[in-house]
N, C-alpha and C positions, 0 to 999 in steps of 0.2 A: 523519563529521558530528561536529563540534565541539558539544559538549553542556555548558554552562557549568551549575555547579550550581543557580543560580537558575532556569536553564529546564528543567532535567532532569524528566521525568515518569516517576517509578518505579513506578507503580501498574500492574501488568500488565493489570487489569482495564479500565482507562481506554484503555491503549493497544490491547487486542482490540478495545474500541468503536470506536477511530478507524479500525482497518483494517476492520472490518466496514460501517463507514459510508462508507468510501472504497476499496472492493476493488480498484481499478487500481492494481496496484504495479508499479514499475520494476525489473525483474529484469536484475542484472548478474552476468555471469561473467567469468572469466579462465582461458582454456584454451589451453595451449600447442599451435599448429596449424601444419602446413606449408603450408595452404591458406585458413585464415580470420584474420580479426584475432584477437589475443589477449583484449581488452578487447571485449565486446558487450552491448547492454542492448535490453531491449525492454518495452513496454507490456503487461502481462497482467493482466487480472481473475482475483483468486484466492477461493477458499472457504479460510476459518481454522477448523480442527477443533480442539476441546478437549473432553476428556472432562467436566472440571468447570467450570463456566461462573464458579463462584464463588472458583475457586482464584486464591491470590495468588502463586503459585509455578509453575503449569503454563505451560509454552510453547507447546505444541501443534504443530501441522502446517500447511502450505499446499498446497493443491492447484489446479494450473491446467493449462493447455494452449497450446501454441503451433503455427502453422503449420509443416508439414513443411518447406517451402521456405525458411523463415526462415534466414538464415545463422548466428544463434545456434543454432537447432535441429541444422543440419548440423555445426557444431564439437561440439556436445554428443554427437551421435551418432557422429561419428569417434572422439571420445574412447572413448566406450564399446566400440565394435567393434575399435579397436587396443589395448584392455587387456580381454580376456575375463575376467581375475580379479576384474574390478571390480564385477560382477555389476550391471551399468548405474548404478552410482554414480559420480557426477563425484568426481575425488580431491580438489579442493579445495572449501572452501566458496562458497557463493553469498552474493550480497545483494539483499534487495529493500527498497526505500524506497515508504513510502505517505505522502501528503501530504494534508492538508485542502484543500479547493478554496478556502476563505477566507483570503487572505493579502494583505498590502498594503503598499505604500511608506508609509515615516513620515517626514513632513516636519519639520525641526528647529523650525519654526513653532509646533508641537504642545507643545514642552518650555516652557511658560509660567513657570516657575520659574527654570531654570538660564539658559534664553537672554538674558532681560533682565539678569540678575544678573552672568553672567560670559561670555556668548556661546560657551562652549565646549561646544558641541552639533554632531552632525553627522547626515546622515539614516542610517536604516537601515530593515532590512523586517522584518516582523511575519510568523509562521507558525508551523505545527506538522506534525510529521511523526515518523513511527515508522519503524527501520530494524530489519531482520530479517536476521539471519545464520544460515545453516543447511547440513545436508548434503542434496544433492539426488539423488534416484532419477529416472533417466529412462526412460519407456514408449514404445518405440519399434517393437519387435519385433512381427511378425504373429504374437501368441500370444492365447489365450484371456484370460488375465490383464490384457494391454493393452487389449483390447477392453472388458473389465469395468471397468477402472480408468476409461478415456475416456467410457464411457457414463454412468458415476455421477458423474465430474468435471462433464460437461457439463449433465446433468440437474439436479444441486445447484446449480451456479453460475445455471442458467437460472432454478429456482425462487426462489433468492434474489433475483435481479434483477427478476423479474416482481413479488415480493411485497413485498420492502423497499425497492426502489429505485422501481418504477413505482406501488406501492400497488395492483395487480390482486388483490384478495383475494375479489372477489365480495361477496354482501351488500349491494347497493346500489352496489357498485365495480365495474368491469371484471372479467371472470374472467381469470385467468392463461393465457398460452400455455405449452404442455408440449411437450417435444421429441417425445413421442408423437403430437402433432398433424401432424408432417411425415412424409413417405412412408418407412416402415423402410429401404428402398433405397437412399434419398437419406440418411439419416442416416449409414448404414454407408459410403456413399461418402464422404462428408465427413469421416468416422472415419480414414478411410484416410489423408487428407490432414493429419492432425494428430498432435503428439506429446504425451504427458503428462508433467508434472514434478510431483514430490512432494517437498516440503521438511521433513524434521525441524528443527524451530527449535532452534538452541543457544544463540541471545542475541536478546533482544528489549529494544530501547532506544527511547527517544522525548524529543521536547523541545516544549515551547509556548514559542516565542520571543514574548512578548508584553507587553513594557516592563516586566518584572518587576524590571531593574536600575536602573530609574530611581526616583528619590525620589516621594513621595506626590504633591506638587505637580504634578511632570511628567507622572505618572501620570494625574491628574486632567485636565491639558491635552491628554493623548492620547485620552483618554475624550471629551472634549467636542469636540475637533477630528475624529474619526470620526464621530460622531453629527451634526457640523455638514454633512457631506457629503451627507447626505439619499440615501445608496445602501444597497442591502442588505448589501453588503460593508463598507461603513462601520459599520452598526450591528452585524453580527457580530462584527467585530474589537472595536468599543466593548463589547460586552459581555463577551467573553472577558477584554480586559485587566480589567475590572472585577472579574471573578469571581476572576483570579488575582494581583491587585494587593495591595499591601501592606495 
């Protein structure tokens, strides 16, 4: 991902917040295989773990799971089984991209300073994203360790989604659904059909491309232009452009 200095978000706390608010990441792997495509990607909801939430340096780790029948899962399992010394770690780093749901096309008509003055304007797209590089361990074997990892990963993801995303917190709100609400044998059956992935993060980068490269007059035009759309997405983009403007 190209990250211009003016768009770069270097505060890891902000990037952790972006990931937790938008946990559906795009996992990309590059694995040499005689039977599967080298490059593969899958949408996976992740849990981001950190020991110190206030840390400005801790990168943390990601936990998630994939369907065992996913071709990407098969490629990862094939790699691990053909390299017994790997201890279930993938040889090469993996990449996960998280994107804020609010993004938008920016028409040159919004550049109310430069367009009438020179006409030297072109369309673009405003968005925010974080990219995570890391070393991945795959939990795929029929062992107690795998069962425990999958059980905790699924439970933690469910708890986070039910409370943080759905707002099911009780006390006047609906109560959350828990994994233990499902029959234990049914859960065990489903666990046998998924694999776990744990990524030790080695690099975390992010960008908020929100018209920072434009002059104040054009930024004001972008803000007013998005507000004039009368949409939730337009209002959200206008707010972020204003927050991150000159």
